[in-house]
N, C-alpha and C positions, 0 to 999 in steps of 0.2 A: 592507501588509507591516510587521511589527513589527521595529524595530531592536533589536539586542542590543549592549550596551556592556560591555566588561570593566572592572571596577573593582578597583583594587589591594586595597582594604580598606574596612571600614565607616567607619573614622575618616577616610580620605581622602575618601570621599563626603560626610561631614559637613562637613569642613573646607573643601572646595572649593565647597560649596553647589551641588551638581549639579542641584538641583531635584527630587530624589526626594521622594515624598510618602507613602511607606509602606515599612516594613521587613518583609520576609517571610523568616522563618527556617525552613529545612528541616534537620532533624537526626534521627538515629536515637536520640539520647539527649539530651533538652533539659537534663537536670540536669548534663551534662558540658560544655555550651557556656559558655565563660568570659567572653565579651564582656559588659561591664557592662549594655548595653541588653537583652540576652537574659536575663541574670540578674535584672534588675529586672522585666522583663515576666513572666518565669516565676513570680517570687515573688508578683506581683499576681494572676496567674491561679490559682495554687495556693491562695490564700486563699479563693477563691469557687467553685472547681471541683475536686473530688476526682480528676477525670479529666484534669487539665491536662497531664499527661505524655504522654497518649495521644490527646487530642482536639484538633481544630483550634480555636484561640482567637484572638480579636482583643482586644488589650489597649491601653488608652490609656497612652502613655508620653510625657511632655512633651518629652523630649530627643531622641526618635526623629524621623526624617523624617515630616512630616505629623502628628506626634503619635500615631502608631499603630504597633504591632508585631503582626504575625500570626505565631503559632507553629503550625507545621505538621509534626508528628512523622511519621516514616516508619513507626514501629513496628519490630519486629525485622527484621533484614536478613541475618542470618548462619545461620539455621536451614537444614536440608536443603532445604526447599521455598521458601526466599526467593530473590528475584532483584532485579536493579537496577531493575526497574519500580516498586518501592516509592518510589524517589526521584522518578521522573516523576509518579507519582500524587500524592505529597505536594506537589510544586512546583505542579502544576496546581491542586490544591485551594486552596493558599495564594494563588496569583495571582488566581484567581476571587473569593476572599473580599476581596482588596485592591480589585479592580475594583468589586465590589458595594458596598464601603465608600466609593467615590468616588475612589480613587486613579487617577491618570493616568500616573504614572511610578514604579512601585515598584522597590525594590532587592531582588533575590533573593539571600539569603545562604544558602550551603550549607555545613553543617558537614562537614568531611572524613569520609568513611566509615571504618569499621573496615578493617584490613588483610585484604583478601579478594580473590582473583583475579576473583571475579564482579562486583566493584564498582569496578574500576579506571576505568571511564568514567562514574561516577555523576554527576559535575558536568555533563558535556555532556548526558547523558540527562535530568537534572533540568531543565536550561535548555530543552531541546527540548520536554519535557512542559509546561513553563510557558507557552511562547509558543504551542504547539499548542492548549492548552486555551482560548486566547482567540479562536480562529477562530470566525467565525459564517458561516452559509451564504451563498452568493453571492446568492440571491434576497433575503435580508434586507439585504445590503449595497447591492444595487441599488435596493431599494424604500425603504430608510430612510436611506441615506447613511452617511457615516463615523461618525456618532454610535453606530451599533450596535456598533462596535469602538472604544471610547474610549481604550484604552491603545495608544499608538503606539511606545513604546520602553520597555525595561527595562534595569536594570543587573544585573550578576551578579558576585558575589565568593565566594571559598571560604575559610572559616576553617580554617586548618591545612593549606591546599593552594594550588593555583594555578588561575587561569582567566584566560587572556590573550587577546590580540587574535585569535590563530589559532583559539582555541576559539569565540570569539564569531562569527567569520566562518563557521566550520563550521556552527554552529547556524543562522545566518541562511540559508545556502545550502541546507541540508537542509530547513529549514522552508519555504523557497520551493518546493521540490519537493513537499513534503507538502501545502502549501496548494493547489498546482495539482491534485494528485491528489484532494484533498477536493472542490474545486470541480467538477471533471469528473465525479466519481462521485456526489456528493451532490445535484446540481442536478436539478430536476424535468424530466420527459421532453420537454416542448415547448421550454423554454429551452435544453436540451442535446440536442435532436434531432440526427441525424447531421451535417447541414451546419453547424449552429451549434457542435457539438462540434469539428468540424474548424477552424472559424473561431477558436474560442477557443484552440486549439492554435497556430494561425498567429500570433495576436497575442501569446500567452504566450512564444513562442520568438523573437520579433523581437529581433535584436541579441544573442542568446545564444551564437551560434556553432553552434547546432544547425540543420542543413539540414532544411527541412520541405517536403514535397510531398503533394498530395492527389489520389487517384485517384477520380474521381466519374463518369466516362463509363460509362454503363450497358452499352454494348457491350464495353468493355474489361473491366469487372468480370465480365460473363457469360463472357467468354473465359478470363480469367486467374484468376478466383475463383468457379468454378462452384458449389461448396457454399455459400459465403457468399451468392451471388446467389439460390440456392434459398431460403435462410432469409429473404431480403429481399423475395421475390417479391410478397407481398401488400402491401408498403409502397410499391411503385413508383407506384401510382395517386395517392399524395399526395406532391407534390413536396418538401415540407418534411421528409418522413420518408425520403427516398431514401438509400441506403447510400453509404458511401465507405470507402476505406482511407487512413489517414494514415500516411505514411512519415517517419521521423525518423532522422537520422544525425549522430553526433558523432565527431569525430576529434581526438585529442590531438596535441600537438606531439611529434615524434619517433616512434620505432617503438613501437606499443602492446604491452603485455604480453599482452593477450588481445583477441579480438574477441567481444563479447557481442551476441547476436542475440535479440531479444524478439518474441514474438507476444502481443498483448494483446487479450483479449475485451472488446469494447465494445458490449454490447447496451444501447442507450439505453432500450429498454423491451421486456420479454419477456412477452407475453400467454400464452405457451405455444403459440401458433399454433393449428392445428386441434386439437391435444390441449390444449384451453384450460385454463388454471389456474382452478379453481373453489373455492368455499368460503372466499373471502377470501385465497387463496394468491397472488393477483396483486399485492397491496399490497407496495410496496417494490421492485418489479421495475425501477424506474428506476435502482436501484443495481447492476444486473447489468453495468454498465460499469466496475466497480471494477478489473478487471485492466488494461484499457487505460489507465485513469486513473493507476494506480500506475506503469505503465511510462513514461507521459509525465512524471510527476513525477520518476522516477529520471533520465530523460534531462536534465531541466532542472538538477537538483542536480549531476549528473555534470559538466555543462558549467561550472557555476559553480565547482565545486571543482577542475576541470581534472584529473580522475582519469586515470591513465595507461593507459586502455583505449579501444579503439574500440567504439562502441555503435551498433547498428542496430536499428530497431524498425519493425514493421508493426502498426498498430492497426486491427482490423476493427470499423467503427462501423456498426451495423445496428439496425433495429427489427424484431422478430419479431411482425409484425402478424397479425391474423385477417381473413379475407375470402374472396371468391370465388377469388382467385388464390393462396391459401395452398398451400404445399407440404404434402403429407400423408404419413402412414405408408404403407409398401409401395412408394413411389417408389424408383427407382434413379437415383442421380446420380453422374456420374464426377468425381472430384476433380482438382485441378490436377496431382497426381502420377500420374493415370491409373488410380486405384483406383475400382472400381464399388461405391458405397456404397448399401446398402439402408437406407432410413429406418425406424427402429423406433419413434420417438416424436419428434414435432416439438418437444416441450419440452426435448429434448436438443440444442438448436440451437447452443450455444456451441462444442461440439467440432467441429461442421461448419465454423464460421467459423475456428477456430484451425487446422484441418487445412490449409486452403489457404494461410494465412499461413505456417505452418511449412514447407510445401513450397517456397514462394519463398525462405524463409530458408535452407533446406537447400541449395538451389542456390547461394546467395550464400556460405554457409559454406565450401563446397569451395574457394573462391578466397581465403579470408581466413586470417590468422595466428592459430593457437591458438584456434579458435572454441569458444564455449560457447553452445548454443541453449537458450532458455527459453520456456515458455508460462506466462502469468500470467492467472488467471481466477477469477471467482466461479463455479466450474464446477458444484459439486454441493452439494445440501443434506446429503448424507452426510458431507461434510467437517466441518460443524458438529456433526452428531450424533456423529461418531467422536472428534473431538479438541477440541471446543469452540472457544475463541477463538484457536486457534493456526494459523499457516500450515502447510501440508503440502508436503513436497518428495518427488518420486519421480524417481529417476534411471533412465535406460537403462543398458545395460552399460558403455559407455565412460565415461559420467559417474560411474557408481558406482566404476569403477576409479580415476578422477581425484579422487574424494572430494568432488564438488561439493555434494551435499546435506549431507554431514557438515560441510563448511566453512560453509555457510549456517546450519546448526544451531549451530555453535560461536560464530560471530559474532552470530547473533541473540540468543543468551543474553547475550553481553557488552553488547549495545546495546539491550536491551529490546524486541526484535522477534523473539520466539522461534518456533521451528519444531518440528514433529513430523516424523519421517522415516518414510515408508512404503516398501514394496518392491513392485516389479512382479513378479508370479509367473506361472507358466505358465497357471494358471486364468484370469487376466485376459485373456490372448491367446486362450484357448479360448472365452471368453465371447462374443467379437465375431467368431468365425469364421462364414463364410456357411453358411446352411442349404440352399442350392440352388446349382446351377452358373450361375444367372443373375447372381449378384453375387459380389463378392470379400470383402465386409466388412459386418457389421451394426453400425449406429450405436449401438443401445441396445435394451434390452427395453422393455416397455410399463408398467413400474412406476416410481414415484419412486425416485431414487437412495437416499434415506433408508430405503426398504423393500427394498433389494437388497443381498445380501451382496457385500462388496468394492465398494461403490457409488462410492467415489472412486478406486479403483485401476484398474478395468477401462477407464474412459474414457481414461486415459493410454495404455493399450495400443492403444486405437482411434486415438489421435493418432499414435502411432509408425507404425502401418501406413498409415493414410489419407494421411499426409504423405510417405510414401516413406522415412522414417527407419529403417524395418526393414531397409533395404538398407545401412545404415551402423552396424551393431552391432559388437560386438567380433570377430565372425567375418568381417568384411568387409575389403576392401583399403583402404577409406576410412572408418574409424570416425569418428563424430561424437558429441560429448557433447550429450545432451539431458536437461533437467530440467524436469518439469512441476510448477508451483506452483499449488496450489488454495487460494484464499483465501475459500472459501464460508463458513467459520466466523469468519474474522478480518477480513473486509473492512468490517464495521460493528460498532461497539461494542455489546456485550451481545447479539450475534446478532440485533439488531433492524434488519432491512433497511429498514423503512419510516421509523423515527424515529431510529435510532441514528446517531451521528456516524460518517462514513466515516473510516477509519483511515490510508489511504495505504500499508498493509502490502502487500508486504514491502520497501518502498523502503530503509529504514535498513539492514536486513540485507544487501541487495544492495550498497549503497554500501560498507559495512564490509568485505565480502568481496572487493571488487575495487578498492579505493582504493590 
């Protein structure tokens, strides 16, 4: 874990001999930064590089910490299409360049952004981007030791603004959650098979104030999570692949403002089951646990920041294996909510896992103060095709009335974790209606979601019905807010599920929305 230190100014860092060994300057306009070290570095860079104002540069400056200054311009930040992520991107690039130059304790200097409501959190977003960019995969850390992450601490200061101890603490706590999410999501399928995923969670939450329990008894799972158990059926023959449900609970001091209830999809590997993924489509399916990973990371960050909400999570940690015991299309399985689900495609397994989790959370929500229910999942390829690298939020009626997705969207824009908001429509509910009287609900068609109209919307309608949440709409006596979050396009950088860095999204937007 990288420590973050708030530094009053560049000059104080120099005079107190903090041990910083590189100066990384992030600015929207390098020509306007007045500190003498930046002025000197920029003058040197401009002599040899016509693109010095817009390109990353490492410049030798004898008076600077470590004798080097890295200039990392954000580029334009106030055009219609710009947002605060430019600060995170520039800070990340600058810190990586400092690391590659041999720095062990760089000082990140952020020039205050222009006056713009979209940029009010630029300093925290930049610092979070900087430390997050230094993360290396768990397998690399375990195989190669601490040397794979040579930078253990950074300093942060803002020219023309402020960055104090509270800001540094927020960055550290949020990064701790993101790091847990990246580790859980990004680690290969044997190292993070269901029992080891659960063990990693137990260890990560030790002493955090988050209560952890693991349901792994196969008879209990078959009784209480029948859809999840159907998905896991072919994995039962291999003990190390057997499923579990990880339950997490955080309670703040005093009466909570809200109770947040999360269902996280944790497919540690998705072969597609009997509807086997072919043509190379299976590569990267160890990342299909990104929803559960993000929820776990949120719970850790929430506890560290002591946010004033109660948070309850159920993570369905399962391997969708292929074998003689595989569940198959045309089967009818009764969900925890008592809904008879006909299987339309075994590669649409995540919604089955989530439906049982959501049904348990539905029951719990009826007893809690001001509940908000969420599912978080790398659920559909359609999400990435439809909106690219953005989170998607879909509200049911009560959540839409409460503005849950809109709040996530507004906070996501402010904090560099943006959303696109989709709508549930009648066609989505029609799509999953039964075709016979033998069943109550169809899980999916037999085409990929990316080849299906409204391919990320209709699965949310399935979740509403299969979990029993359709009995808690705006027309009921007990309405419950439910928002489905699909991170199929945002869970890995560049949409590259095999090699892209896991993002931990939508952890930051959730924290900002309920802190």
